[in-house]
C-alpha positions in Angstrom: 92.2 127.7 70.3 93.7 125.0 72.6 96.9 123.3 71.6 96.8 119.5 71.6 99.1 117.9 74.1 101.6 115.3 73.2 101.3 111.9 74.8 104.3 112.7 77.1 102.7 116.0 78.3 99.4 114.3 78.8 101.1 111.5 80.8 102.9 114.1 82.9 99.6 115.9 83.7 97.9 112.7 84.7 100.9 111.8 86.9 100.7 115.2 88.6 97.0 114.8 89.2 97.7 111.4 90.8 100.4 112.8 93.1 98.3 115.8 94.2 95.3 113.5 94.8 97.3 111.2 97.0 98.4 114.0 99.4 95.0 114.6 101.0 94.4 110.9 101.3 97.7 110.5 103.2 96.8 113.4 105.5 93.5 111.7 106.3 94.7 108.0 106.5 97.8 108.6 108.5 96.3 110.2 111.6 93.2 108.0 111.3 95.2 104.8 111.3 97.4 106.2 114.2 94.3 107.0 116.2 92.8 103.5 115.6 96.1 101.8 116.7 96.2 104.1 119.7 92.7 103.2 120.6 93.6 99.5 120.4 96.6 100.1 122.7 94.4 102.1 125.1 91.9 99.2 125.3 94.7 96.7 125.9 96.8 98.7 128.5 94.2 101.0 130.1 92.0 103.7 128.6 93.8 107.0 128.6 93.5 109.6 125.8 97.2 109.8 125.5 97.4 106.7 123.4 94.9 108.0 120.9 96.5 111.5 120.8 100.0 110.0 120.5 98.9 107.6 117.8 97.2 110.4 115.8 100.3 112.6 116.1 102.6 109.8 115.0 100.3 109.1 112.1 100.4 112.8 111.1 104.2 112.8 111.3 104.4 109.6 109.2 102.0 111.2 106.6 104.0 114.4 106.5 107.2 112.3 105.9 105.6 110.4 103.1 104.4 113.6 101.5 107.9 115.1 101.8 109.4 112.0 100.1 106.8 112.0 97.4 107.3 115.7 96.5 111.1 115.5 96.8 111.2 112.6 94.2 109.0 114.7 91.9 
C-alpha cells in the first residue's frame, strides 16, 4: 500500500519535476536562440557560417551555465 505524502513532500516532488523539466528546455532554447542571433549577425555583416556556429556554441555555453546554477542552488 502506498503511503500518503505530506504537503511538504508533495511540494518538493513538484518542484523537482519543474526543475528537471526546465533543463531540456534550456538545452533546446539556448543554442536555438544563439543560432538565430548568429543568423541575424551573418545577414548584417556578411553571410558566413561562423556566426551561426559561434552563436549556437555561445547559446549552449549559456544554457550549461544556467543548468549548473540551477542544480547548484538545489
